[in-house]
C-alpha positions as CSV (number, residue, x, y, z in Angstrom):
1,X,8.8,-21.0,-10.6
2,X,10.0,-19.2,-7.5
3,X,7.9,-20.4,-4.5
4,X,6.6,-18.2,-1.6
5,X,7.4,-19.6,1.5
6,X,6.0,-18.3,4.9
7,X,8.4,-19.0,7.8
8,X,6.6,-19.5,10.9
9,X,8.6,-19.4,14.4
10,X,6.3,-20.8,17.2
11,X,6.2,-22.4,20.6
12,X,3.4,-24.9,20.1
13,X,2.8,-27.3,17.1
14,X,-1.0,-26.1,17.3
15,X,-0.1,-22.4,17.0
16,X,2.4,-23.5,14.0
17,X,-0.1,-25.4,12.1
18,X,-2.9,-22.7,12.7
19,X,-0.5,-20.2,11.1
20,X,0.3,-22.7,8.1
21,X,-3.3,-23.0,7.2
22,X,-3.4,-19.0,7.2
23,X,-0.5,-19.0,5.1
24,X,-1.9,-21.4,2.7
25,X,-5.0,-19.3,2.3
26,X,-3.1,-16.1,1.6
27,X,-1.3,-18.0,-1.1
28,X,1.9,-19.3,0.2
29,X,3.5,-22.3,-1.7
30,X,5.1,-23.9,1.4
31,X,6.1,-22.9,4.7
32,X,9.2,-23.3,6.7
33,X,8.6,-24.4,10.4
34,X,11.4,-22.9,12.5
35,X,11.3,-25.1,15.5
36,X,14.1,-23.2,17.3
37,X,11.8,-22.8,20.5
38,X,9.7,-25.9,20.0
39,X,12.5,-28.2,20.2
40,X,14.4,-28.8,23.3
41,X,16.0,-32.4,22.8
42,X,13.3,-34.1,24.4
43,X,11.0,-36.8,22.9
44,X,7.9,-34.9,23.2
45,X,9.7,-32.0,21.4
46,X,10.5,-34.4,18.6
47,X,6.9,-35.8,18.5
48,X,5.8,-32.1,18.0
49,X,8.1,-31.8,15.1
50,X,7.2,-34.9,13.5
51,X,3.5,-33.8,13.8
52,X,4.4,-30.5,12.1
53,X,5.5,-32.5,9.1
54,X,2.8,-35.1,8.9
55,X,-0.4,-32.6,9.3
56,X,1.1,-29.5,7.8
57,X,-1.2,-28.2,5.1
58,X,1.5,-27.1,2.9
59,X,4.6,-28.9,1.9
60,X,7.2,-27.8,4.4
61,X,10.8,-27.3,5.7
62,X,11.9,-28.0,8.8
63,X,14.7,-25.7,10.3
64,X,16.3,-25.5,13.8
65,X,18.2,-22.7,13.4
66,X,21.3,-22.1,15.7
67,X,22.0,-18.7,17.7
68,X,25.2,-18.6,15.8
69,X,23.2,-17.9,12.5
70,X,20.5,-15.7,13.4
71,X,18.4,-18.5,15.2
72,X,17.4,-19.3,18.8
73,X,18.4,-22.8,19.3
74,X,21.4,-23.0,22.0
75,X,21.4,-26.8,22.7
76,X,24.2,-29.3,21.4
77,X,24.6,-30.2,17.7
78,X,24.2,-34.0,18.3
79,X,20.6,-33.3,19.5
80,X,19.5,-31.3,17.0
81,X,21.1,-33.8,14.3
82,X,19.1,-36.4,16.0
83,X,15.9,-34.4,15.3
84,X,17.0,-34.2,11.8
85,X,17.5,-38.0,11.5
86,X,13.9,-38.5,13.1
87,X,12.5,-36.4,10.6
88,X,14.5,-38.0,7.7
89,X,13.3,-41.4,8.5
90,X,9.7,-40.6,9.4
91,X,6.7,-42.1,7.9
92,X,5.8,-38.5,6.9
93,X,8.9,-36.3,6.5
94,X,9.2,-32.9,5.8
95,X,9.9,-31.7,1.9
96,X,13.1,-30.2,3.1
97,X,15.7,-30.1,6.0
98,X,17.5,-26.8,6.2
99,X,21.0,-27.1,7.8
100,X,23.9,-24.5,8.0
101,X,27.0,-25.4,6.0
102,X,29.1,-24.0,9.2
103,X,27.4,-27.1,11.2
104,X,28.4,-29.8,8.7
105,X,31.9,-28.3,8.4
106,X,32.4,-28.7,12.6
107,X,32.3,-32.5,12.2
108,X,32.2,-35.3,9.7
109,X,30.2,-37.6,11.9
110,X,27.3,-34.8,12.0
111,X,28.1,-34.7,7.9
112,X,27.3,-38.4,7.6
113,X,24.3,-38.6,9.8
114,X,22.7,-35.7,8.0
115,X,23.5,-37.6,4.5
116,X,21.8,-40.5,6.1
117,X,18.6,-38.4,6.8
118,X,18.3,-37.2,3.4
119,X,19.3,-40.3,1.8
120,X,18.4,-43.1,4.1
121,X,18.2,-46.6,2.4
122,X,14.9,-47.4,4.3
123,X,13.0,-44.7,2.6
124,X,11.8,-44.7,-1.0
125,X,13.3,-41.9,-3.0
126,X,10.3,-39.9,-3.5
127,X,9.4,-39.8,0.2
128,X,13.0,-38.7,1.4
129,X,13.3,-35.0,2.6
130,X,16.1,-32.9,0.7
131,X,18.6,-31.1,2.1
132,X,18.8,-27.0,2.0
133,X,22.4,-26.1,2.6
134,X,22.4,-22.6,4.1
135,X,24.7,-19.8,5.2
136,X,23.8,-16.6,6.7
137,X,25.6,-13.5,7.7
138,X,23.1,-10.9,9.7
139,X,25.8,-8.2,10.0
140,X,27.6,-8.1,6.4
141,X,28.6,-9.4,3.3
142,X,31.0,-12.4,4.4
143,X,34.5,-11.6,3.3
144,X,35.0,-15.4,2.1
145,X,31.5,-15.4,0.4
146,X,33.0,-16.9,-2.8
147,X,34.9,-19.6,-1.0
148,X,32.2,-20.6,1.1
149,X,29.8,-20.7,-2.0
150,X,32.3,-22.9,-3.8
151,X,32.4,-25.3,-0.8
152,X,28.5,-25.3,-0.8
153,X,28.5,-26.3,-4.8
154,X,30.6,-29.1,-4.1
155,X,28.6,-30.9,-1.6
156,X,26.3,-33.5,-3.4
157,X,24.2,-34.2,-0.6
158,X,22.5,-30.5,-1.0
159,X,19.5,-30.5,-3.3
160,X,19.0,-26.5,-2.8
161,X,21.8,-23.9,-1.6
162,X,20.9,-20.9,0.6
163,X,22.9,-17.9,1.0
164,X,21.6,-14.6,2.8
165,X,23.4,-11.8,4.3
166,X,22.7,-8.2,5.3
167,X,23.0,-6.1,2.1
168,X,25.0,-3.1,2.8
169,X,23.7,-1.1,-0.4
170,X,21.1,-1.6,-3.3
171,X,24.5,-2.9,-5.2
172,X,24.7,-6.1,-3.1
173,X,21.5,-7.1,-4.6
174,X,23.2,-7.0,-8.0
175,X,25.7,-9.5,-6.8
176,X,23.2,-12.0,-5.5
177,X,21.2,-11.5,-8.8
178,X,24.7,-12.5,-10.6
179,X,25.2,-15.5,-8.1
180,X,21.6,-16.8,-9.0
181,X,22.7,-16.7,-12.7
182,X,25.8,-18.7,-11.9
183,X,24.0,-21.5,-9.9
184,X,24.5,-25.2,-10.5
185,X,21.3,-26.1,-9.0
186,X,18.3,-24.6,-7.2
187,X,19.5,-21.7,-5.2
188,X,18.0,-19.2,-2.8
189,X,20.1,-15.5,-2.6
190,X,18.6,-13.1,-0.4
191,X,19.9,-9.6,1.1
192,X,18.6,-8.9,4.6
193,X,17.7,-5.5,5.8
194,X,16.0,-2.6,4.1
195,X,18.5,-2.5,1.2
196,X,17.9,-6.3,0.5
197,X,14.2,-5.9,-0.2
198,X,14.9,-5.9,-4.0
199,X,16.3,-9.2,-3.8
200,X,13.4,-10.6,-2.3
201,X,10.9,-9.1,-4.7
202,X,12.8,-9.8,-7.7
203,X,13.7,-13.6,-6.9
204,X,11.6,-14.8,-9.6
205,X,13.3,-12.6,-12.1
206,X,16.5,-14.1,-11.5
207,X,15.3,-17.7,-10.9
208,X,15.5,-17.8,-7.3
209,X,14.1,-21.0,-5.9
210,X,12.1,-19.4,-3.4
211,X,11.7,-16.0,-1.3
212,X,10.3,-15.7,2.1
213,X,7.2,-13.9,3.4
214,X,5.7,-13.5,6.8
215,X,2.4,-13.4,7.9
216,X,2.5,-10.2,9.7
217,X,5.3,-7.8,10.0
218,X,5.6,-8.6,13.8
219,X,6.2,-12.3,12.8
220,X,9.5,-12.0,10.5
221,X,12.4,-14.2,10.7
222,X,15.0,-11.8,9.2
223,X,15.4,-8.0,8.8
224,X,13.7,-6.6,5.7
225,X,11.2,-9.7,5.1
226,X,8.4,-8.5,3.5
227,X,4.8,-10.2,4.4
228,X,2.7,-12.3,2.1
229,X,0.2,-9.5,1.6
230,X,2.8,-7.1,0.4
231,X,4.3,-9.5,-2.2
232,X,1.2,-10.7,-3.7
233,X,-1.2,-7.8,-3.7
234,X,1.5,-4.7,-3.7
235,X,4.1,-6.0,-5.7
236,X,2.5,-8.3,-8.1
237,X,4.8,-11.2,-7.3
238,X,3.3,-13.9,-9.2
239,X,3.6,-11.8,-12.4
240,X,7.2,-11.1,-12.3
241,X,9.4,-12.8,-14.8
242,X,12.9,-12.8,-16.4
243,X,11.2,-10.0,-18.9
244,X,9.9,-7.9,-16.2
245,X,11.1,-4.2,-16.5
246,X,12.0,-2.6,-13.0
247,X,11.4,0.7,-11.8
248,X,11.2,2.5,-8.3
249,X,11.4,5.3,-6.0
250,X,14.7,6.6,-5.2
251,X,15.1,8.6,-1.9
252,X,16.0,8.4,1.7
253,X,14.0,7.2,3.6
254,X,11.4,5.5,1.1
255,X,10.0,2.9,3.2
256,X,6.3,4.5,3.4
257,X,6.4,6.0,0.1
258,X,2.8,5.8,-1.6
259,X,4.4,5.1,-5.1
260,X,4.8,1.3,-5.2
261,X,1.0,1.4,-4.3
262,X,0.0,3.6,-7.2
263,X,2.4,2.7,-10.0
264,X,2.0,-1.1,-9.7
265,X,-1.7,-0.8,-9.6
266,X,-1.4,1.0,-12.8
267,X,1.1,-1.4,-14.5
268,X,-1.6,-4.4,-14.1
269,X,-4.5,-2.0,-14.8
270,X,-6.6,-3.0,-17.9
271,X,-5.3,-1.4,-21.0
272,X,-1.9,-0.9,-19.6
273,X,-1.1,-4.6,-18.4
274,X,2.9,-3.7,-18.5
275,X,5.5,-6.2,-17.8
276,X,6.8,-4.2,-15.0
277,X,7.3,-3.9,-11.2
278,X,7.8,-0.8,-9.1
279,X,10.0,-1.1,-6.0
280,X,11.5,0.9,-3.0
281,X,15.1,1.8,-3.7
282,X,16.5,3.5,-0.6
283,X,20.0,5.2,-1.1
284,X,21.6,7.4,1.4
285,X,21.6,11.1,1.1
286,X,25.1,11.7,-0.1
287,X,25.7,12.4,-3.6
288,X,28.6,9.7,-3.9
289,X,26.0,7.0,-2.7
290,X,23.6,8.2,-5.3
291,X,25.8,8.5,-8.3
292,X,27.4,5.1,-7.7
293,X,24.2,3.3,-7.1
294,X,22.0,4.9,-9.7
295,X,24.7,4.2,-12.4
296,X,25.2,0.5,-11.3
297,X,21.3,0.1,-11.8
298,X,21.2,1.7,-14.9
299,X,24.2,-0.4,-16.3
300,X,23.6,-4.0,-15.0
301,X,22.9,-6.0,-18.1
302,X,19.9,-8.3,-16.7
303,X,18.1,-5.9,-14.4
304,X,16.0,-4.1,-17.0
305,X,16.1,-1.1,-14.9
306,X,13.9,1.2,-16.7
307,X,13.1,4.2,-14.9
308,X,12.5,5.9,-11.3
309,X,10.7,8.5,-9.1
310,X,13.5,10.4,-7.6
311,X,12.5,12.0,-3.8
312,X,14.3,13.6,-1.2
313,X,17.1,14.4,-1.1
314,X,18.3,13.5,-4.3
315,X,16.2,15.5,-6.8
316,X,19.2,17.8,-7.4
317,X,21.2,14.9,-7.5
318,X,19.6,13.5,-10.5
319,X,19.8,16.7,-12.6
320,X,23.6,17.2,-11.7
321,X,24.1,13.3,-12.7
322,X,22.3,14.0,-15.8
323,X,24.4,16.8,-16.7
324,X,27.5,14.7,-16.1
325,X,26.5,11.7,-18.1
326,X,25.0,13.5,-21.2
327,X,21.5,12.6,-20.5
328,X,18.4,14.5,-22.2
329,X,17.2,16.9,-19.4
330,X,13.3,18.5,-19.9
331,X,14.0,22.4,-19.8
332,X,11.9,22.6,-17.0
333,X,14.1,20.4,-14.8
334,X,17.2,22.3,-16.1
335,X,15.7,25.7,-14.8
336,X,14.6,24.4,-11.8
337,X,17.9,22.7,-11.3
338,X,16.3,19.3,-10.0
339,X,14.5,16.7,-11.4
340,X,12.1,13.8,-10.0
341,X,11.7,11.3,-12.8
342,X,14.3,9.4,-14.6
343,X,12.9,7.1,-17.6
344,X,14.7,5.1,-20.1
345,X,13.7,6.1,-23.8
346,X,15.0,4.6,-27.0
347,X,17.6,7.3,-27.4
348,X,18.8,7.0,-23.9
349,X,18.1,8.1,-20.5
350,X,15.9,11.3,-20.1
351,X,15.2,13.2,-16.8
352,X,12.2,15.5,-16.2
353,X,10.3,17.3,-13.3
354,X,6.6,16.6,-12.9
355,X,6.2,18.3,-9.4
356,X,6.3,21.6,-10.9
357,X,3.7,21.2,-13.4
358,X,1.5,19.1,-10.8
359,X,1.5,21.7,-8.2
360,X,0.5,24.3,-10.9
361,X,-2.2,22.4,-12.0
362,X,-3.5,21.8,-8.4
363,X,-3.7,25.4,-7.6
364,X,-5.1,26.4,-11.0
365,X,-8.2,23.8,-10.2
366,X,-8.8,25.7,-7.0
367,X,-8.3,29.1,-8.3
368,X,-9.5,29.2,-12.0
369,X,-6.6,30.8,-13.1
370,X,-3.0,31.8,-12.2
371,X,-2.2,34.8,-14.3
372,X,-1.6,37.9,-12.3
373,X,-2.7,36.2,-9.1
374,X,-0.5,37.0,-6.2
375,X,0.6,33.9,-4.5
376,X,2.4,33.1,-1.2
377,X,5.1,30.5,-1.2
378,X,6.4,29.4,1.9
379,X,10.1,27.7,2.1
380,X,13.2,28.1,0.2
381,X,13.9,24.4,-0.5
382,X,13.8,22.0,-3.6
383,X,10.0,22.0,-3.5
384,X,9.8,26.0,-3.1
385,X,12.0,26.2,-6.2
386,X,9.8,23.8,-8.5
387,X,6.6,25.4,-7.5
388,X,7.7,29.1,-7.7
389,X,9.1,28.4,-11.2
390,X,5.9,26.5,-12.4
391,X,3.9,29.7,-10.9
392,X,5.8,32.4,-12.5
393,X,5.6,30.2,-15.9
394,X,1.9,30.5,-15.5
395,X,2.1,34.5,-15.2
396,X,1.5,34.7,-11.4
397,X,3.2,37.0,-9.0
398,X,5.0,35.0,-6.3
399,X,6.1,36.4,-3.1
400,X,8.5,34.0,-1.4
401,X,8.6,33.5,2.4
402,X,11.2,31.8,4.4
403,X,12.4,32.1,7.8
404,X,16.0,32.9,6.7
405,X,15.7,36.0,4.7
406,X,19.1,35.1,2.8
407,X,18.1,31.7,1.7
408,X,14.8,33.3,0.4
409,X,16.5,36.2,-1.7
410,X,19.0,33.3,-2.9
411,X,16.2,31.2,-4.3
412,X,14.4,34.3,-6.0
413,X,17.6,35.3,-7.7
414,X,17.9,31.5,-9.0
415,X,14.3,31.8,-10.3
416,X,14.7,35.1,-11.8
417,X,17.8,33.7,-13.9
418,X,15.9,30.9,-15.4
419,X,12.5,32.7,-16.2
420,X,11.3,31.8,-19.5
421,X,9.2,34.9,-20.2
422,X,5.6,33.5,-19.1
423,X,5.0,37.1,-17.6
424,X,5.1,36.4,-14.1
425,X,7.0,38.0,-11.0
426,X,9.0,36.8,-7.9
427,X,10.1,38.7,-5.0
428,X,11.4,37.8,-1.6
429,X,9.2,39.1,1.3
430,X,9.5,39.5,5.1
431,X,8.5,36.1,6.7
432,X,6.5,38.1,9.7
433,X,4.5,40.0,7.3
434,X,3.3,36.7,5.6
435,X,-0.4,36.9,6.6
436,X,-0.7,40.5,5.9
437,X,0.5,40.4,2.2
438,X,-3.0,40.3,0.6
439,X,-2.1,37.1,-1.4
440,X,-5.0,35.2,-2.9
441,X,-3.3,31.7,-2.2
442,X,-0.6,30.4,0.3
443,X,1.5,27.2,-0.8
444,X,3.5,25.5,2.0
445,X,6.6,23.9,0.5
446,X,8.2,23.1,4.1
447,X,8.1,19.8,5.9
448,X,6.2,21.4,8.7
449,X,3.1,19.4,9.4
450,X,4.4,16.1,8.2
451,X,4.2,12.8,9.7
452,X,7.7,11.6,10.5
453,X,9.0,15.2,10.0
454,X,11.0,17.5,12.1
455,X,7.6,19.2,13.6
456,X,4.3,17.0,12.7
457,X,2.5,19.3,15.1
458,X,3.3,22.6,13.7
459,X,2.0,24.7,10.9
460,X,3.9,27.2,8.9
461,X,1.1,29.8,9.6
462,X,0.0,30.0,13.3
463,X,-3.6,29.3,13.7
464,X,-3.9,32.8,15.3
465,X,-2.7,34.5,12.3
466,X,-5.6,33.2,10.0
467,X,-7.7,35.7,11.2
468,X,-5.4,38.2,8.9
469,X,-5.6,35.9,5.9
470,X,-8.5,37.3,3.4
471,X,-11.4,35.8,3.0
472,X,-11.4,33.3,-0.2
473,X,-7.9,32.5,0.0
474,X,-6.6,29.0,-0.9
475,X,-4.4,27.2,1.4
476,X,-2.2,24.4,-0.3
477,X,-0.2,22.0,1.6
478,X,2.3,20.0,-0.6
479,X,2.7,17.9,2.7
480,X,0.5,14.7,1.8
481,X,0.9,12.6,5.0
482,X,-1.3,13.3,6.9
483,X,-4.0,14.2,4.6
484,X,-5.3,16.7,6.9
485,X,-2.1,19.0,8.1
486,X,-2.4,21.3,11.0
487,X,-2.1,23.9,8.4
488,X,-5.0,22.5,6.5
489,X,-7.2,22.2,9.7
490,X,-6.7,25.5,10.6
491,X,-7.5,26.8,7.0
492,X,-10.8,24.5,7.4
493,X,-11.7,26.2,10.7
494,X,-11.8,29.4,8.9
495,X,-13.8,28.5,5.9
496,X,-11.0,28.7,3.4
497,X,-10.6,26.6,0.2
498,X,-8.0,23.9,0.6
499,X,-5.6,22.0,-1.6
500,X,-4.0,18.9,-0.2
501,X,-0.7,17.3,-0.8
502,X,-2.3,14.2,-2.0
503,X,-3.6,15.9,-5.2
504,X,-0.4,17.2,-6.2
505,X,1.4,13.7,-5.6
506,X,-1.3,12.1,-7.8
507,X,-1.0,14.6,-10.3
508,X,3.2,14.1,-10.6
509,X,2.6,10.5,-10.3
510,X,0.4,10.2,-13.1
511,X,2.7,12.3,-15.3
512,X,5.5,10.0,-14.2
513,X,3.6,7.1,-15.2
514,X,2.8,8.4,-18.8
515,X,6.7,8.7,-19.0
516,X,7.0,5.5,-18.1
517,X,4.6,3.4,-20.0
518,X,3.2,5.8,-22.4
519,X,-0.3,5.3,-21.1
520,X,-2.4,7.4,-18.6
521,X,-3.4,5.3,-15.4
522,X,-7.0,4.7,-15.4
523,X,-8.9,8.0,-14.3
524,X,-9.2,8.3,-10.6
525,X,-7.1,5.2,-9.7
526,X,-3.9,7.0,-8.3
527,X,-6.4,9.3,-6.4
528,X,-8.4,6.6,-4.8
529,X,-5.6,4.3,-3.8
530,X,-3.6,7.1,-2.3
531,X,-6.5,8.5,-0.3
532,X,-7.4,5.4,1.0
533,X,-4.0,4.5,2.2
534,X,-3.7,7.7,4.0
535,X,-6.9,7.5,5.4
536,X,-5.9,4.0,6.7
537,X,-2.7,5.1,8.2
538,X,-4.4,7.7,10.5
């Protein structure tokens, strides 16, 4: 079983023990006392460290990390080793001592003293601490990684080996998983930074000895470290095992996506209970990054990668990759030229677009029917293409508006070329005449108003122009964060019917979930979770 360890970096023993008690309450298996600040070489600081080991409410690791490997201790090595000797020979020693391989390599005398600390003849075997021999690189994957790991494997004083380095891409996680498969003894193998989160969540799938999880985002001891609440509650860490299937959301950025929240809840809902986990999969925006990374994920023999939601800016990349690889493409995704869903089926990989149907269903709920209705679609990007295609398929007349007229005309030509004979029509219209177009619905497919977007305070329809929008019109914003965008707030001020982006997000996610699992998520679950999260974020 992979252990959950909470690192605690503090200035006082009292504060560290309080934090350890909280970690125990939240479900941690052990704690790591990072005494970099607490220990200064004085007898009082040694006594404080001994107290941590004696009074800890959980089994503990004691680590005094040097600044060379990301810690805060700048004192001499011999004083630090003297601390480890005191801990190793104490009446109540810690369960583990963590020391860097680079420290042992600097001096055979230091190495001998550490050996005595973990194999002291005066200690009963069961009360001796064990050594975690560690290696860190906060900048990159070490060029001599394999050589250094071989030397660590050859050191028989170490009970556990630890390697942690900054992941350069998701592909670095796969090398860490392969290292775990080749381990000769218990091993910790973790990627740091945003790209390394996968290695932390999936440690139990690959037999990692432990993974670290902080009490709070402000208390992390390494970049990319999740919190205990995230691992236990969001990713259902305790349920992950060797056979767990891996899904995720591919995009750039993806850190604040709602998809892990809803899909992980769905996997563990009564009646579904899938052995699966859904994680963030950040891939930089370039086509080359997307292609190389996604194919490696699909092909890794032990990852059990089974599907993904694909968001900006990779939806067109997914359709392109599917064509190149000969994967099955849903006809709607083929016509749109973009896909947001990848799933492994018995016959191979399949891609689909659930955005388009989700948008049409959301608008149909508000309008009753779409055939022969005149609907304004604002924007000329991938979202606008998906929405316009779905509405035309339903028989609507779509007027496409974009500040750059040429882009609107190009998109209209693309949609017309792929029309399936649903009876609808599409035209490009002058942006300046948007509010006087006598449309029955207005759909925003731009990022205007989006939290973290280029213009979070703006609306594609200026508030003053709402006087020209017919009474009874429906205003639909595909942006879901925030729930109430400037566009929707102005619509409510004018007593117009609104459809928020959360509804479209939930509908497309529910369709993806059916493709992933063959089950529908419990009724209302995704909507409730998404709206609660968005309200809490305000």
